[in-house]
N, C-alpha and C positions, 0 to 999 in steps of 0.2 A: 559322858555325854556322847550320844550318837549324832554325828554330823555328816551331812551330805554336801559335797562341793562338786561343781561341775565347771569345766572349762574346754574350750574347743582348740586344742593344740597338740602337737607332738610332744611326747614326754622323753626326756626333761626339756623344758623350755630354754634352759641355759645353753643348749647346743644349737637350736635353730629359731627359737621363738623370741618374744618380746620381753622387755623388763617386767611389765605387768604380769605376764603369764608366768614368768619365773617366780615373782612374788607369791602367786597363787600356789605354785608347787611347794614353796618354802612354808606357807601357811598350813598346807595339809601335812606336811612332814612335822612341823612344830606341834601342831595339835595332837598328832599321833604319838610323838615322843613324850608329850605330857600326860599320856594315858587315856586319851579319848578314842572312841571308835570312829575312824574317819573313812568314809566311803567316797572315793574320788572317780567321778565320772568324766572321762576324757572323750566322750562321744565315740566315734569310730577311728580315732587317729592312732597312728603307729606309736608303739612303745619301744623306744630305742635303748632304754636302760630299765632294769627292774625298779619298781617303786620301793620305797622304804618298807621294811617288815611291818611297820606300825600303821600302814595305810593299805586299804583294800581297794583294788581296782573294780569298778563296776561299769556297765555299758548302758544303763538306762536310769531314768528318773526313779529315785527312791523317796518314799513318803513316810515310811515307818522309822522315822528318826526324830530327834528332838528339835533340830533347826536345819534349814537348807540355806545354801549360798550358791545361787545359779549364775556363775560368772560368764556362762556361754550365752545368756539371753541379753540382747542389746537393750540399753536403757530406753530406747524409743519404742521398744516392743511391749509385750505384756507377759505376766507370769502368774499362773494359778498355782498357788502353793497348797491347795486343797485344805485350807484352814490351818496349816502348819506355820510356825514362826520362820521368817526368812529375812535375809539381808543380802545386799550386793555391794561389793567395793566399786567405787566410781573413781576413775583415775584421770579423766579427760581434763582439758584446760579450762580455765575460768570462764564461766558464764556463757559459752558459745556452743554448747551441745544440747540436743533435744533429750530431756529426761522425762517426757510427758507420759511414757508408757508405765513408769514406775511411780509408786508413792515416794515422795522425797524422804519420808520418815524411814524408809527401808534402806536407804542408801548410806553407805559408810564412806566418807571422803578420806583423803590421804594426808591432810594437814589442817590445822585450825583455820588458816586463811583461805584454803581451798573450800572448806565447809562453809565459811562465812560468805563467800562469793555466791553461793547457792542458797543462802538463807538458812543454813543449818549449823549446828554446833556439834555434829557427830563425826568424829574422824579417829583413824588409827594410822600411825606412821608406817610407811613401807619398811622393808628390812633387807638384810643381807645375810649371807652364810659366811662367817669369818674364814672357813676352810678354803674358800674360793679365792682368797687374797693373800698377799704376802706383807707381813709387817716389817718395815725397815726404818732405821734411824739414820742410815747413811743415804744421802741424797745426791743425785747427779745434777749437772748444771743445765737443767731444762725445766720448762713448765709444760703442762699438758692441758689440752682443750679437747673435750669429748662431745661429739654430737651424734645423735641417733641416725638422722637423715641429713645429708649435706645440703639439701634444699633449704633446711632450716638454720643453716649456720649463721646467716646474717641476723636472724631473730635471736639466736643464742649468744650474740654479741661478738661475732668473729671480727667485725670491723674494729671494735675497741681493742681486741686482742692484737690485731695487726698494728694499731697505733702504739701499743706498748712495746712491741718488737722494734718499731722504728725509734721510739723515744729512749729506750733503754738498751737496745742492742741485745736483748735476751733471746735465748734459743726457745723456740716454741715447737712442740710436737702436737700435730693435730690427728685425731683418730675419728673415723666415721666412714660411711658408705652411702651409695645411692643405688637404687634399682635401675636408674638411668645411667648406663656405663659411659655414654658420651659425656654426660654432665660430670661424672666422677673424674674422667680423664682431664676435662677442662679445669676442674677444681684443683686436681693435683698439679697441673701445669701452672696455674696461678700461684699456688703455694711455693713452687720452686722459684718463680720470679721474685716472690716477697721474701725469700730466704727462710721459709718455714718448712719443716719436715712433715710430710704427709705419709701416714702409715696404713691408710685404709681402715677397714673394719677389724677390730681386735676382739677376741674372746679368750677365755681360759687363761693359760699360763702367760701368754704374751701380754694380755690386758693387765694381769696382776703385777707382772714385772714392771711395765711402763708406769703404772700408777704409783707403785712403791718407790720407784727411783726418782720421781719428779720432785722438784723443789716445792711446788704447789700445784693445786688444781686451779685453773683459771676458768671461771664461770660467770662472765659478765652479761648474763642474759638480759634481753630487752622485754621479755614477756613475763607474765605473772606465772611462775612455776607452781604447779599443784603440789609437787614435792621436790623432785630433783635427786634421783638415786645416785647420781655421780658424787654427791656430798658424802654420804656414808661410805661409799666405796673408797673415796680418798681418805676419809678419816681412819677407817679400819686399817689402812695401810700405813698409817703415821704420816700422812701427807696433808699439810694445811690447805685451807680453801680460801681463795680470794674470789668474792662473788659480788653480784649486784644486790641492790635492796628490793628486788622484785619478788612477789609471791611468798612462797614458804621459806625462802632462804633466811629471812630474818628469825625464823623459829629454829632452823636447823643448825645455824652457824653461830656459836657463842664466841665471845672475845678471846677465850683461851684456845681456840682451835682455828681461828681464821679472822678474816676482815670483810665487812660488809661495806661496799663502796657505792657511791652515787655518781662521782665526777672523775675525770681522768686523773687529776692531781691526787685524788684519794687512792686510786689504783697504784699510782707510782709510789706513794708513801707506803702502801701495803707491801709492795715488792721489797722495799727497803727495810721493812721491819719484820721480815720473816723469821729472823733469828730469835724473836720473842716467843715463838710458838714451839711447844714441845711435842715431838711425835708421839710420846707416851700419853700425853693429855688428849691428843686426837684419838688414839686407840681406845682409851678408857671410855671417852664419850660415845664412840661408836658401839662398843661392847655393851655399854649401859642402855643406850637409847634405841639402837637400830638392829640389834641381834633378832634373828628370826624367832626365837623363843620368847622374847619380849613382846614381839608383834602377835604371836599366837596367844599369849596370855591376855593381851588387851582385846583381841577379837572374842575371846571366851567371855569377857565381861560384857561386850555388846550382845552376844548371843543370849546371855542370861537376862539382860534387859528386854530383849525382844520376846523371849519366852514369857516373861512376866506380863508384858503388854498384851500379848496374844491371849493369855489366860484371863486377864481382866476384861478384855473385850468379849470373850465368850461368856463370861459371868453376866455382863451387863446386857 
């Protein structure tokens, strides 16, 4: 199949971009590795590393393909596919973003609960590259809390994490950053007062090592997560997950790899039961459900559905 994908970021996104942009990179790579002709339009952005041999870099819209995936077009905008089948992944939080520019039928959400919040049943889970992480069955005596923007730490359940530190005397490592450096310094100072280790933004080897060494990922979010990439990142590292019952976490975290909690006493019980979770079970689930090749195969199914829909519409 000939597939056109576009995104507006420096390549690769794992160096400087967002998690969703990195997912798009992995999708292009996975489709190429599965034998498809992938044309990746990164607009005029800088290419910091060579693209995979199986992916062709282009700098303009292509329509002589079987399907298009224009990730650079905002959902509130509009897209003319010139009659070609097309889809777009939508990653934003539940129910609070304008998607008026697109037909909802063309959107692929990132979890079942995410899709349902927009009145859809179309979704494909995000993914990871196992090579970017370290699998370890040996854990150090700390828990890890990851947040993309420190301004969102409270919404991500940081307050509950602090309660657990106070109740159990557990060591907590917090990773995250803010574009507002004054806010980041204030956050770091607050962590020091609370006896929490703040390590700032982490990527690459440092991130892989910290996740692999943690006793568990702590994700007590207060918001309805569309997906939560931190979950597969932890699982691929053999690290159990202790999370809230919000959003997609109920789908992603099964009893063999972690604990879904609603109240403080449930989080406390989860910490005390971590020895019931096998690192190998965590790894196996991540390899099965969240590998980028699995994601690519599932997107291919969505492309085939969209091609059939467009063909039937043209006949009618």
